[in-house]
C-alpha positions as CSV (number, residue, x, y, z in Angstrom):
1,M,20.3,3.3,23.9
2,S,22.7,4.2,21.2
3,N,21.3,1.5,18.8
4,T,17.7,3.0,19.0
5,K,16.5,4.3,15.8
6,G,14.7,7.7,15.8
7,I,11.6,7.7,13.7
8,G,9.9,11.0,12.4
9,I,6.4,11.1,10.8
10,V,5.5,13.8,8.1
11,G,1.7,14.0,8.4
12,T,-0.5,14.1,11.6
13,G,-3.7,12.5,10.2
14,A,-5.3,9.2,10.9
15,I,-2.7,7.1,9.2
16,A,0.1,8.9,11.1
17,I,-1.6,7.9,14.3
18,K,-1.6,4.2,13.3
19,H,2.2,4.5,12.6
20,A,2.8,6.3,15.9
21,Q,0.9,3.6,17.7
22,A,3.0,1.0,15.9
23,I,6.4,2.7,16.7
24,E,5.3,2.8,20.3
25,E,5.4,-1.0,20.3
26,L,8.8,-1.3,18.5
27,T,11.8,-2.4,20.4
28,G,14.9,-0.3,19.4
29,A,12.9,2.6,17.9
30,E,11.3,5.7,19.2
31,L,9.2,8.4,17.7
32,V,11.2,11.7,17.9
33,G,9.1,14.1,16.0
34,L,6.4,14.9,13.5
35,F,5.9,17.5,10.7
36,N,2.8,19.3,9.4
37,P,3.5,22.3,7.3
38,N,0.4,24.1,8.6
39,P,1.4,25.9,12.0
40,K,-2.1,25.7,13.3
41,S,-2.5,22.0,12.4
42,A,0.8,21.4,13.8
43,E,-0.2,23.1,17.1
44,A,-3.4,21.2,17.4
45,A,-1.8,17.9,16.5
46,K,0.6,18.2,19.6
47,E,-2.1,16.7,22.0
48,K,-2.3,13.6,19.8
49,F,1.4,12.6,20.0
50,S,4.1,11.9,22.5
51,A,6.7,13.7,20.4
52,P,7.2,17.2,19.3
53,V,5.3,18.5,16.2
54,F,7.1,20.9,13.8
55,S,5.8,23.1,11.0
56,D,9.3,24.0,9.6
57,M,10.8,20.9,7.6
58,E,14.4,22.0,8.3
59,E,13.8,22.0,12.1
60,F,12.1,18.6,11.8
61,L,15.0,17.0,9.9
62,A,17.4,18.5,12.1
63,V,15.9,16.7,15.3
64,D,18.5,14.9,17.3
65,G,18.6,11.2,16.7
66,L,16.4,11.2,13.5
67,D,17.3,8.3,11.4
68,I,14.1,7.3,9.6
69,V,11.3,9.5,8.0
70,C,7.9,7.9,7.6
71,I,5.8,9.8,5.1
72,C,2.0,9.8,6.0
73,T,0.8,12.6,3.7
74,P,-1.9,12.3,0.9
75,S,-0.6,10.2,-1.9
76,G,0.4,12.8,-4.4
77,M,2.4,14.7,-1.7
78,H,4.9,11.9,-1.0
79,L,7.5,13.0,-3.4
80,E,8.6,16.5,-2.0
81,P,8.9,15.6,1.7
82,G,10.4,12.2,0.7
83,L,13.1,13.9,-1.4
84,A,13.9,16.3,1.4
85,A,14.3,13.6,3.9
86,I,16.6,11.5,1.5
87,E,18.5,14.6,0.7
88,A,19.1,14.9,4.5
89,G,20.4,11.4,4.6
90,K,17.4,9.8,6.3
91,H,16.0,6.3,5.5
92,L,12.4,6.4,4.2
93,M,9.3,4.5,4.9
94,V,6.4,5.7,2.7
95,E,2.7,4.9,3.1
96,K,1.2,3.3,0.1
97,P,1.2,4.1,-2.8
98,I,4.8,5.2,-3.2
99,E,3.4,8.0,-5.4
100,I,0.6,8.6,-7.8
101,N,2.5,7.9,-11.0
102,P,5.6,6.0,-12.2
103,E,7.5,9.1,-12.9
104,R,7.1,10.5,-9.4
105,A,8.0,7.2,-7.9
106,D,11.0,6.9,-10.0
107,Q,12.3,10.4,-8.6
108,L,12.2,8.9,-5.0
109,I,13.6,5.5,-6.1
110,K,16.6,7.1,-8.0
111,T,17.4,9.7,-5.4
112,A,17.4,7.2,-2.5
113,E,19.8,4.8,-4.6
114,E,22.1,7.9,-5.2
115,K,22.1,9.0,-1.6
116,G,22.7,5.3,-0.4
117,V,19.5,5.3,1.9
118,Q,16.9,2.7,2.2
119,L,13.4,3.1,0.8
120,A,10.5,0.9,1.7
121,V,6.7,1.3,1.2
122,I,3.9,0.1,3.4
123,F,2.0,-2.6,2.2
124,Q,1.3,-4.3,5.5
125,N,-1.2,-6.9,4.1
126,R,1.9,-8.9,2.7
127,F,2.6,-9.8,6.3
128,S,-0.6,-11.6,7.4
129,P,0.0,-15.2,8.3
130,D,-2.4,-16.4,5.9
131,Y,-1.1,-14.4,2.9
132,Q,2.3,-15.6,3.7
133,K,1.0,-19.2,3.7
134,L,-0.6,-18.6,0.4
135,K,2.6,-16.9,-1.1
136,K,4.9,-19.8,0.0
137,A,2.4,-22.4,-1.6
138,V,2.5,-20.4,-5.0
139,D,6.2,-20.1,-5.0
140,D,6.5,-23.9,-4.1
141,G,4.3,-24.8,-7.1
142,V,1.6,-26.3,-4.9
143,F,-1.2,-25.1,-7.3
144,G,0.8,-26.1,-10.4
145,R,1.0,-23.7,-13.2
146,L,-1.1,-20.7,-12.4
147,L,-4.1,-20.1,-14.8
148,M,-6.0,-17.2,-13.3
149,G,-5.5,-14.6,-10.4
150,N,-8.3,-12.3,-9.3
151,A,-8.4,-9.4,-7.1
152,Y,-11.7,-7.8,-5.8
153,V,-11.9,-4.8,-3.7
154,N,-15.7,-4.3,-3.6
155,W,-15.9,-1.7,-0.9
156,F,-18.3,1.1,0.2
157,R,-17.7,4.7,1.4
158,N,-20.4,6.9,2.3
159,S,-20.6,10.6,0.8
160,A,-19.0,12.1,3.9
161,Y,-15.8,10.1,3.3
162,Y,-15.2,12.4,0.2
163,S,-17.0,15.5,1.2
164,T,-15.1,16.0,4.4
165,S,-11.8,15.5,2.8
166,K,-9.9,18.1,0.7
167,W,-7.7,15.5,-1.1
168,K,-9.6,12.1,-1.4
169,G,-10.8,11.3,-4.9
170,T,-8.7,14.2,-6.3
171,L,-6.4,13.6,-9.2
172,K,-3.6,15.8,-7.9
173,A,-3.4,14.4,-4.3
174,D,-5.0,11.0,-4.5
175,G,-4.0,10.1,-8.0
176,G,-7.5,8.8,-8.8
177,G,-10.1,7.0,-6.7
178,A,-11.0,3.6,-5.7
179,L,-8.1,1.8,-7.5
180,I,-5.0,3.9,-6.4
181,N,-6.5,4.5,-2.7
182,Q,-8.3,1.4,-1.7
183,G,-7.5,-1.2,-4.4
184,I,-3.8,-0.9,-4.5
185,H,-3.2,-3.0,-1.4
186,T,-4.9,-6.1,-3.0
187,I,-3.5,-5.4,-6.5
188,D,0.1,-5.4,-4.7
189,L,-0.7,-8.9,-3.3
190,L,-1.9,-10.0,-6.8
191,L,1.3,-8.9,-8.6
192,D,3.4,-10.4,-5.9
193,L,1.6,-13.9,-6.3
194,M,1.1,-13.8,-10.2
195,G,4.3,-12.0,-11.4
196,E,4.7,-9.4,-14.2
197,V,2.1,-8.1,-16.4
198,R,2.1,-8.4,-20.3
199,N,-0.9,-6.0,-20.9
200,V,-4.1,-4.7,-19.4
201,Y,-7.4,-3.5,-20.5
202,G,-9.6,-1.4,-18.0
203,Q,-12.6,0.8,-17.5
204,V,-13.2,3.3,-14.7
205,Q,-16.3,5.3,-13.8
206,T,-17.4,7.8,-11.3
207,T,-20.9,6.7,-10.4
208,L,-22.1,8.0,-7.1
209,Y,-19.9,10.9,-5.7
210,P,-18.8,14.2,-7.3
211,I,-15.1,13.4,-7.3
212,E,-12.4,13.6,-9.9
213,G,-11.3,10.1,-9.4
214,E,-13.2,6.8,-10.0
215,D,-15.6,5.1,-7.5
216,L,-15.8,2.0,-9.7
217,G,-13.1,0.3,-11.8
218,A,-12.7,-3.1,-13.6
219,A,-9.6,-4.6,-15.5
220,L,-8.7,-7.7,-17.5
221,V,-5.0,-8.4,-16.9
222,N,-2.7,-10.7,-19.1
223,F,0.3,-11.9,-17.2
224,Q,3.8,-12.6,-18.8
225,S,3.2,-16.3,-17.6
226,G,0.2,-16.7,-19.8
227,A,-2.2,-16.5,-16.9
228,L,-5.3,-14.2,-16.8
229,G,-6.5,-12.0,-14.1
230,N,-9.6,-9.9,-13.2
231,I,-9.5,-6.7,-11.0
232,T,-12.3,-4.9,-9.6
233,S,-12.1,-2.0,-7.1
234,A,-14.8,0.3,-5.9
235,T,-16.1,2.6,-3.2
236,A,-19.6,2.7,-4.4
237,L,-20.7,-0.9,-3.7
238,Y,-23.0,-1.1,-0.7
239,P,-22.5,-2.4,2.0
240,G,-18.9,-3.2,1.1
241,Y,-17.4,-6.8,1.4
242,P,-14.1,-7.9,2.3
243,E,-11.3,-7.8,0.0
244,R,-10.7,-11.0,-2.0
245,I,-7.9,-12.7,-4.0
246,E,-8.7,-15.9,-5.8
247,I,-5.7,-18.1,-7.2
248,F,-6.4,-21.0,-9.6
249,G,-3.8,-23.4,-10.8
250,T,-3.7,-26.7,-12.8
251,E,-3.5,-28.4,-9.4
252,G,-5.8,-26.5,-7.3
253,S,-7.1,-23.2,-5.9
254,A,-7.3,-20.9,-2.9
255,I,-9.2,-17.9,-1.8
256,L,-7.8,-15.3,0.6
257,E,-10.6,-12.9,1.9
258,G,-10.2,-10.1,4.3
259,G,-6.6,-11.3,4.9
260,K,-7.9,-15.0,5.9
261,L,-7.7,-18.0,3.8
262,T,-11.3,-19.2,3.2
263,A,-10.7,-21.9,0.6
264,W,-7.9,-24.2,-0.1
265,N,-8.5,-27.1,-2.7
266,L,-6.0,-29.4,-4.2
267,K,-6.6,-32.2,-6.6
268,N,-7.0,-35.7,-4.9
269,Q,-6.8,-34.0,-1.5
270,P,-9.6,-33.1,0.9
271,P,-10.2,-29.5,1.4
272,L,-8.5,-27.8,4.3
273,E,-10.6,-26.6,7.1
274,M,-10.3,-22.8,7.3
275,S,-10.2,-20.7,10.4
276,V,-12.8,-18.0,10.9
277,D,-11.0,-15.7,13.2
278,S,-9.5,-12.6,11.9
279,A,-5.9,-11.3,12.1
280,G,-7.1,-7.6,12.2
281,G,-9.9,-5.5,11.0
282,G,-10.7,-4.6,7.3
283,G,-11.7,-1.6,5.6
284,S,-14.5,-2.7,3.4
285,S,-16.9,-0.3,5.0
286,D,-14.8,1.7,7.5
287,P,-11.3,3.0,6.6
288,N,-10.4,3.4,10.3
289,A,-11.1,-0.4,11.1
290,I,-7.6,-1.6,10.3
291,G,-5.5,-2.6,13.3
292,I,-1.7,-1.9,13.8
293,Q,-0.2,-5.4,14.1
294,L,0.8,-5.8,10.4
295,H,2.1,-2.3,10.2
296,L,4.2,-3.3,13.3
297,D,5.4,-6.5,11.5
298,Q,6.6,-4.4,8.6
299,W,8.4,-1.9,10.8
300,K,10.2,-4.7,12.5
301,L,11.4,-6.2,9.2
302,F,12.6,-2.6,8.1
303,L,14.6,-2.1,11.2
304,E,16.2,-5.5,11.1
305,A,17.1,-4.6,7.3
306,L,18.8,-1.7,8.3
307,D,20.7,-3.5,11.1
308,S,21.7,-6.5,9.0
309,G,22.2,-4.9,5.5
310,R,19.7,-7.1,4.1
311,E,17.3,-5.9,1.3
312,V,14.2,-4.2,2.6
313,V,10.8,-6.0,2.1
314,V,8.6,-4.1,-0.5
315,D,11.3,-1.6,-1.8
316,G,10.6,1.3,-4.1
317,K,10.9,-0.7,-7.3
318,T,8.4,-3.3,-6.1
319,A,6.1,-0.7,-4.9
320,R,6.1,1.0,-8.3
321,K,4.6,-1.9,-10.0
322,S,1.1,-1.5,-8.6
323,V,1.1,2.1,-9.4
324,A,2.3,1.6,-12.9
325,L,-0.4,-1.0,-13.5
326,I,-3.1,1.2,-11.9
327,C,-2.0,4.3,-14.1
328,A,-2.1,1.9,-17.2
329,I,-5.8,1.0,-16.2
330,Y,-6.5,4.7,-16.2
331,E,-4.9,5.2,-19.6
332,S,-6.8,2.2,-21.0
333,S,-10.0,3.6,-19.8
334,K,-9.3,7.0,-21.4
335,T,-8.1,5.5,-24.8
336,G,-10.4,2.5,-24.9
337,K,-7.2,0.4,-25.9
338,V,-5.3,-2.4,-24.4
339,V,-2.0,-0.9,-22.8
340,Q,1.2,-3.0,-23.1
341,Q,4.1,-3.3,-20.7
342,P,6.3,-1.4,-19.9
343,F,3.9,0.9,-18.0
344,G,5.2,4.5,-17.5
345,G,8.8,3.7,-18.9
């Protein structure tokens, strides 16, 4: 079909496999190629995927019918292949985080704008039905004026998670540790619900594992609205519990845990009965437990935006906010001081 969008993936690891599985389920799109700069790794990856795997970027970008490039490399290696794809006129879907600091994120955002291509960043948890219910309620003022919003990602990873990886927990490739890798999904949701940040005070520690980044972090956030917030993120807290968001307002509160609403309390109303089923696996103790449905939902919206000319969901500027806040927490931990907006320019 002439309308079919060709999608190429940069990277051949675990998250690339998730995207390939999601792309297979899409109507109006197909996987046309993958890229891994290491020839041996590219050759070994061929048996995992239905599309050809290249080790030469120019060959990959020249694949017939390639319209969209999906970046699935380590976090600090999004910029260079992303710029190459943009310069080649390809739309860009980037795995979270957009990059490891605001300055590198800004290069992708600015270049995409200059070249007139669309840039979106994967934050699939925005598309769970229960989160969308919570988001609509907050936007509609159901909980009144927001007083506090908390994000807790108290997860556990065993030592092999870091020791078997060349990039996880490194400053250059991961950008840090538990906050920017694991916590960023839930921090993105918190910012989406609570709005802009005024300032933040944070502390990070490396407690269990010999990594450069943190395996334990905490922060106190002041939002522009006057609300307060708490953030914790860790990979050292055994056995690992589902990520959790708490929203408190003048008229009530709600809790989202593991992507499902577990509490919904409004003044003068009986509490809502909450479902106990799950929309998809969580990554509290197993990073590979996530399903593909929410990725699929975001891919569908991205394709619809390309076809209709509407704004993409979770564009580069939106995705930059969580990176900027996390980097401000790192700066606060180093200096022992409160860090004020704007973060990273």
